[in-house]
C-alpha positions, 0 to 999 in steps of 0.5 A: 338233404335235411330240412335245415340243409334245404332251408339253408340252400334256399336262403343262400340262393336267394341271398346270392341272387339279391346281393349279386344284383345290387353288386352288379348295379354298383359296379356297372353304375360306377363304371358308367359314371367314370366313363361319361363324367370322368373329365368332370371329376377330380382324382379322388372321386375317380379313385373312389369310383374305381374302389367301388367297382373293384370291391363290387366285382370282388364281392360278386366273385365271393358270392359265386364261390359261396353259392358253389360251396353251398350247392355241393351239399345238394349233390347226391349222384356220386355213383357214376363212372368218372374218367379223371384223365378226361375230366382233368383235360376239360378242367385245364381248358376252363376259362379260370385256369387259362386266365391264370396261366396267362398271368403266370406263363412260367408254369408247366404241367406234367400229367401221368395217366389218371384212373377212372373212379366212382364219382361225379364228373361235374364236381371233380372238374370243379375240383381240378379247376380250383386246385389248378388255379391255386397251384398257378397262383401260389407256386411262383410269386416271382414268375420263376419256372415251375413244374406242376405234376398231376399223378395218382398213387395206389396203396392198400385200402386207398388211392391218392390223386396228387397235384404237387409243384416245385415252386416257392411253397408256403409256410405251415402258418400260411397253409393253415390260413389258406385252408380256411373258408374265405381266406387265400393269400397274395404275394408280397411285393418283391418277395418270394413268399406270400403273406397278405390275406384276401378272400377266397374259397377255392380250397374249401370247395376242393376239400368239400368235394373230396369229403363228398366222395368219402375221401380225405383232403390235405395240403402239405409241404412235399415229402421228398424235401423239394420246395413246393406244395403237395395237394392230395385227395385220398380216396377209399378203394371203393371209389375206384 
């Protein structure tokens, strides 16, 4: 890591810690005010306190994502044996994935045997968490049954880890939006599509993890013509 990158790491850690403390205080005190003095406040004041709390919590999540993204630039151990099947199973049980499934219980996963690759198991687990959460959120805005497949394809010179679903999919413009740092999407009310932009870094983190392992990350429509999205991590054979 260069001197500039090391300085940036230190700056981001300091900023995340200090800003996070202030945001936690704002969230905590606004909640305390609402609980202890709510009967003395009018509806507008309670609404403001609710906004302070929700925006503070949203910013805390964003700071956490930013910190995770920055830490990826300090990862150097990518030469260990990594059983992707075991890593996937661990990621599927992570709290973020399980919470997303509680909100979208219509999603079903079908997982084919995954290879053992050369890489960092910790960051690959993070990759699976980010992609699974995004798959759960985006595949079915109206709660329709969706199958999400996880599998690998081998061809000359590379191997691909693919996660695809048969859900609603995204337009090309929305795929471009969701690939940008700090951008993700929310479903329109009563519509089977997404357009409202909100903050998020999940796919930016996933892209960085794949690039860290010498691969190429992509999000596209499914090539077989079925509605849905295909997320691919294309790795050189040297990583397998």
